[in-house]
MDTraj code that builds the backbone (N, CA, C; nanometers):
import mdtraj as md
import numpy as np

residues = "MET ALA TYR MET PRO VAL GLU LYS ILE PHE LYS GLY SER ASP SER ILE TYR LYS ILE THR ILE LEU ALA ALA ARG ARG ALA VAL GLU LEU ASN ASN GLY ALA LYS LYS LEU ILE GLU THR ASN THR THR ARG PHE SER THR ILE ALA LEU GLU GLU VAL ALA ALA GLY LYS ILE THR TYR LYS THR LYS LYS".split()
xyz = np.array([
    [-0.7359, 1.1626, -0.5057],
    [-0.7067, 1.0266, -0.4681],
    [-0.8345, 0.9456, -0.4741],
    [-0.8238, 0.8252, -0.5207],
    [-0.9387, 0.7375, -0.5328],
    [-0.9876, 0.6949, -0.3948],
    [-1.1178, 0.6766, -0.3837],
    [-1.1751, 0.6326, -0.2567],
    [-1.1540, 0.4836, -0.2394],
    [-1.1046, 0.4444, -0.1229],
    [-1.0918, 0.3039, -0.0871],
    [-1.1453, 0.2860, 0.0544],
    [-1.2288, 0.1863, 0.0762],
    [-1.2811, 0.1638, 0.2106],
    [-1.1676, 0.1324, 0.3089],
    [-1.1732, 0.1936, 0.4234],
    [-1.0705, 0.1748, 0.5252],
    [-1.0629, 0.0286, 0.5673],
    [-1.1763, -0.0391, 0.5730],
    [-1.1789, -0.1789, 0.6145],
    [-1.0964, -0.2656, 0.5195],
    [-1.0980, -0.2317, 0.3934],
    [-1.0254, -0.3102, 0.2938],
    [-0.8744, -0.2897, 0.3073],
    [-0.8335, -0.1690, 0.3372],
    [-0.6909, -0.1395, 0.3491],
    [-0.6335, -0.1968, 0.4780],
    [-0.7048, -0.1844, 0.5874],
    [-0.6509, -0.2220, 0.7187],
    [-0.6928, -0.3603, 0.7668],
    [-0.7504, -0.4425, 0.6786],
    [-0.7906, -0.5759, 0.7217],
    [-0.6662, -0.6583, 0.7578],
    [-0.6745, -0.7286, 0.8684],
    [-0.5643, -0.8140, 0.9107],
    [-0.4464, -0.7395, 0.9698],
    [-0.4612, -0.6110, 0.9952],
    [-0.3525, -0.5331, 1.0519],
    [-0.3904, -0.4879, 1.1923],
    [-0.2893, -0.4756, 1.2755],
    [-0.3156, -0.4329, 1.4124],
    [-0.2858, -0.2847, 1.4348],
    [-0.2314, -0.2179, 1.3319],
    [-0.1910, -0.0798, 1.3519],
    [-0.2073, 0.0025, 1.2241],
    [-0.2775, 0.1124, 1.2359],
    [-0.2937, 0.2039, 1.1237],
    [-0.1590, 0.2683, 1.0893],
    [-0.0738, 0.2856, 1.1894],
    [0.0561, 0.3496, 1.1678],
    [0.1493, 0.2608, 1.0865],
    [0.1466, 0.1316, 1.1121],
    [0.2309, 0.0383, 1.0364],
    [0.1896, 0.0350, 0.8895],
    [0.0606, 0.0347, 0.8642],
    [0.0110, 0.0339, 0.7266],
    [0.0460, 0.1649, 0.6563],
    [0.0372, 0.2758, 0.7282],
    [0.0709, 0.4054, 0.6702],
    [0.2181, 0.4114, 0.6309],
    [0.3053, 0.3644, 0.7187],
    [0.4488, 0.3628, 0.6892],
    [0.4779, 0.2667, 0.5748],
    [0.4117, 0.1520, 0.5749],
    [0.4299, 0.0538, 0.4683],
    [0.3923, 0.1134, 0.3323],
    [0.2782, 0.1781, 0.3250],
    [0.2334, 0.2381, 0.1991],
    [0.3257, 0.3527, 0.1572],
    [0.3725, 0.4306, 0.2521],
    [0.4629, 0.5414, 0.2191],
    [0.5949, 0.4888, 0.1638],
    [0.6486, 0.3860, 0.2254],
    [0.7741, 0.3283, 0.1759],
    [0.7560, 0.2657, 0.0382],
    [0.6424, 0.2028, 0.0159],
    [0.6152, 0.1440, -0.1147],
    [0.6002, 0.2531, -0.2206],
    [0.5373, 0.3639, -0.1850],
    [0.5227, 0.4748, -0.2791],
    [0.6599, 0.5300, -0.3191],
    [0.7524, 0.5349, -0.2254],
    [0.8887, 0.5798, -0.2565],
    [0.9555, 0.4810, -0.3519],
    [0.9370, 0.3511, -0.3266],
    [0.9928, 0.2495, -0.4167],
    [0.9377, 0.2656, -0.5580],
    [0.8077, 0.2877, -0.5684],
    [0.7452, 0.3071, -0.6998],
    [0.7994, 0.4326, -0.7681],
    [0.8194, 0.5368, -0.6906],
    [0.8743, 0.6604, -0.7451],
    [1.0171, 0.6404, -0.7955],
    [1.0891, 0.5484, -0.7338],
    [1.2276, 0.5212, -0.7735],
    [1.2376, 0.4182, -0.8862],
    [1.1236, 0.3738, -0.9393],
    [1.1262, 0.2877, -1.0566],
    [1.0825, 0.1442, -1.0364],
    [1.0353, 0.1072, -0.9178],
    [0.9887, -0.0294, -0.8947],
    [0.8643, -0.0569, -0.9796],
    [0.8475, -0.1836, -1.0198],
    [0.7310, -0.2214, -1.0993],
    [0.6071, -0.2325, -1.0108],
    [0.4925, -0.1974, -1.0703],
    [0.3651, -0.2121, -1.0000],
    [0.3323, -0.3605, -0.9871],
    [0.2721, -0.3987, -0.8750],
    [0.2349, -0.5376, -0.8512],
    [0.0903, -0.5656, -0.8892],
    [0.0170, -0.4623, -0.9258],
    [-0.1231, -0.4763, -0.9646],
    [-0.1479, -0.3948, -1.0906],
    [-0.2554, -0.4264, -1.1593],
    [-0.2990, -0.3471, -1.2746],
    [-0.3927, -0.2384, -1.2235],
    [-0.3640, -0.1152, -1.2587],
    [-0.4464, -0.0035, -1.2157],
    [-0.4405, 0.1073, -1.3201],
    [-0.5399, 0.1923, -1.3194],
    [-0.5456, 0.3037, -1.4139],
    [-0.4818, 0.4302, -1.3597],
    [-0.4571, 0.4349, -1.2304],
    [-0.4027, 0.5556, -1.1697],
    [-0.2521, 0.5663, -1.1912],
    [-0.2030, 0.6876, -1.1843],
    [-0.0596, 0.7109, -1.1995],
    [0.0030, 0.7641, -1.0711],
    [-0.0778, 0.7878, -0.9705],
    [-0.0266, 0.8407, -0.8436],
    [0.0316, 0.7277, -0.7605],
    [0.1555, 0.7455, -0.7189],
    [0.2262, 0.6403, -0.6475],
    [0.1623, 0.6083, -0.5126],
    [0.1110, 0.7076, -0.4440],
    [0.0479, 0.6830, -0.3141],
    [-0.0779, 0.5980, -0.3293],
    [-0.1549, 0.6234, -0.4322],
    [-0.2768, 0.5458, -0.4567],
    [-0.2423, 0.4035, -0.4987],
    [-0.1425, 0.3891, -0.5824],
    [-0.0996, 0.2549, -0.6240],
    [-0.0530, 0.1748, -0.5031],
    [0.0247, 0.2384, -0.4154],
    [0.0742, 0.1705, -0.2957],
    [-0.0414, 0.1252, -0.2067],
    [-0.1404, 0.2100, -0.1871],
    [-0.2559, 0.1717, -0.1055],
    [-0.3358, 0.0594, -0.1706],
    [-0.3488, 0.0626, -0.3025],
    [-0.4196, -0.0444, -0.3721],
    [-0.3438, -0.1764, -0.3596],
    [-0.2119, -0.1713, -0.3632],
    [-0.1322, -0.2930, -0.3453],
    [-0.1489, -0.3498, -0.2049],
    [-0.1525, -0.2617, -0.1051],
    [-0.1748, -0.3065, 0.0324],
    [-0.3126, -0.3693, 0.0454],
    [-0.4148, -0.3047, -0.0100],
    [-0.5520, -0.3553, -0.0031],
    [-0.5656, -0.4893, -0.0744],
    [-0.4875, -0.5099, -0.1825],
    [-0.4937, -0.6352, -0.2573],
    [-0.4127, -0.7458, -0.1905],
    [-0.3402, -0.7128, -0.0853],
    [-0.2611, -0.8132, -0.0152],
    [-0.1269, -0.8425, -0.0809],
    [-0.0841, -0.7580, -0.1736],
    [0.0434, -0.7786, -0.2435],
    [0.1624, -0.7301, -0.1610],
    [0.1383, -0.6383, -0.0682],
    [0.2425, -0.5830, 0.0171],
    [0.2041, -0.6122, 0.1621],
    [0.2961, -0.6712, 0.2366],
    [0.2729, -0.6998, 0.3783],
    [0.3960, -0.6602, 0.4576],
    [0.3872, -0.6736, 0.5878],
    [0.5003, -0.6430, 0.6737],
    [0.5161, -0.7523, 0.7790],
    [0.6361, -0.7613, 0.8316],
    [0.6664, -0.8534, 0.9405],
    [0.7218, -0.7722, 1.0553],
    [0.6894, -0.8124, 1.1761],
    [0.7423, -0.7431, 1.2927],
    [0.8442, -0.8318, 1.3622],
    [0.9471, -0.7686, 1.4147],
    [1.0476, -0.8418, 1.4900],
    [0.9997, -0.8573, 1.6334],
    [1.0328, -0.9688, 1.6927],
    [0.9925, -0.9921, 1.8321],
    [1.1071, -0.9699, 1.9251],
])
top = md.Topology()
chain = top.add_chain()
for i, resn in enumerate(residues, 1):
    res = top.add_residue(resn, chain, resSeq=i)
    for name in ("N", "CA", "C"):
        top.add_atom(name, md.element.get_by_symbol(name[0]), res)
traj = md.Trajectory(xyz[None], top)
């Protein structure tokens, strides 16, 4: 897996667990045929999902 600084992935987030679940769900979507939202050289879905989160292409909303 490619190295990515933790600060870049978790910036603007209040929970490491939410980001982990978000990236895991996105990796499943990519595995099921979803298009990549960023240009990358890697083929691993987990790495692509983390890169998308770090680039700000994938976010989450919480219910109140």
